[in-house]
C-alpha positions in Angstrom: -19.1 23.2 3.4 -16.8 23.4 6.4 -13.9 25.8 6.7 -11.3 22.9 6.4 -13.0 21.8 3.2 -12.8 25.4 1.8 -9.0 25.5 2.6 -8.4 22.1 0.9 -10.3 23.3 -2.2 -8.2 26.5 -2.3 -5.0 24.4 -2.1 -6.0 22.0 -4.8 -7.2 25.0 -7.0 -3.6 26.3 -6.9 -2.3 22.9 -8.1 -4.9 22.5 -10.8 -4.2 25.9 -12.4 -0.7 24.6 -13.4 -2.2 21.6 -15.3 -2.7 21.6 -19.0 -6.2 21.7 -20.5 -6.1 18.0 -21.2 -5.0 17.3 -17.7 -7.8 19.4 -16.3 -10.3 17.6 -18.5 -9.1 14.2 -17.3 -9.2 15.3 -13.7 -12.7 16.5 -14.3 -13.8 13.2 -15.7 -12.4 11.3 -12.8 -14.1 13.6 -10.3 -17.4 13.2 -12.0 -17.1 9.4 -12.1 -16.2 9.5 -8.4 -19.3 11.5 -7.6 -21.6 9.2 -9.6 -20.1 6.1 -7.9 -20.3 7.7 -4.4 -24.0 8.6 -4.8 -24.8 5.2 -6.2 -23.0 3.3 -3.5 -24.7 5.5 -0.8 -28.1 4.6 -2.2 -27.2 0.9 -2.4 -25.9 0.9 1.2 -29.1 2.6 2.3 -31.3 0.0 0.8 -29.0 -2.9 1.7 -29.2 -2.0 5.4 -32.8 -3.2 5.6 -33.2 -6.9 6.2 -30.8 -9.8 5.8 -32.6 -11.7 3.1 -35.5 -11.5 0.7 -38.3 -14.0 1.0 -41.8 -14.3 -0.5 -43.0 -15.8 2.7 -44.9 -13.8 5.2 -43.5 -12.9 8.6 -46.0 -15.3 10.2 -44.9 -18.2 8.0 -41.3 -17.6 8.8 -42.0 -17.3 12.5 -44.0 -20.5 12.5 -41.2 -22.3 10.5 -38.6 -21.2 13.0 -40.8 -22.3 16.0 -41.5 -25.7 14.3 -37.8 -26.3 13.8 -36.9 -25.9 17.4 -35.8 -29.0 19.2 -35.6 -29.3 23.0 -33.9 -32.0 24.9 -34.8 -32.9 28.4 -32.0 -33.3 30.8 -32.5 -33.9 34.4 -30.3 -31.8 36.5 -29.2 -33.3 39.8 -28.9 -31.0 42.6 
């Protein structure tokens, strides 16, 4: 934890102390939900960063398909 984070936590602690018990519980629930969502989205982002699509074809099949779909046109350039 960095020094600025510690200072922020100390500041929020002063504000939280003035809340009622119900307010503190509600804040705790929201913080817990935020942590769960954050860790879940980080994991999803990590796994989503690999590859653009899912295919049952092998890499060789995909490569051959791409090469076969290429079309070239011959155009004589006049110099």
